[in-house]
C-alpha positions, 0 to 999 in steps of 0.5 A: 926877153928881147935882149935874151933872144938877141944874145941867146948864144952867150946865155947858153955859154954862160949856162954851161959855165953855171952848170960846171960851177954848180957841180964844183960847189957841190963837190967842195961841200962834199969835201968840206963836210965829209963827216956829214954822210947825208950831205956827202951822199946828196952832194954826190948826187948833185955833182953827177946831175950838174955835170950831166946838165953841163954835158947837155948844154955842151951838146946843145951848143955843138948842135947849134954850132956855138963854140964853148968859150970862157966868158966874163962871169956875172957878179951875182955869185961872187956877191952872194958868196961874199956874204958867207960867214967865215966861222963854222958852223954858220959858214956851213949854213951860209954856203948851203943857203947861198947854193940854195938861192942860186938854184932857186934863181936858176929855177926861176930863170928856167921857168921864164925861158921855158915860158917865153922863148920862141924857140921850141927846142930851147923852151923844152930844154929849159923846161926839162931842167926846171924841176931838178933846180927846184929839187936842188934848192930844197936839198940845200935848205934841208941840209943846212938844218944839219948845222943849225936849228930849222928856225935859225936856217929859215931866218938866215935864208930870209936875210940872204934872200933880201940881200940877193934881191938887192943884188939882182936889182943892181942888174948887170950889163952882161946877158947872163943866166943870173943877171 
């Protein structure tokens, strides 16, 4: 947590980028699977919520006098996305489950930040976002069952989670939300 506290500006900027990317992922899923009405509606809600979170982070950056700027991203998301199958319908399942894992990891990180940051404003900020990340995770997992049987979805989620833990164990030099 000392490393995070020493680089909180960079972490907050990265968080803004993560919210923007999350909205983009949901929007891409909405366009890719337009014939799945449940998914389209759920992705519309997630897009709006993620963009709202993006705006909240931008507002926080402004209040703190931190300039939003481009940052080199962590390799976490790219490494997870590289595991997505190329063939449908497995591709749809994988895309949804990778999004679910990213949301779960965000939820985990927000909980840690909420519980351990000495800055009360930031602790509250991350705590307020915690629940929506958990909800997004479960939504993505539920929607994956539109493309494959629940048993197959659970098995694939377990496979991807093992691979994700290896990605996290590799670590990164950059201070990022998912590093």
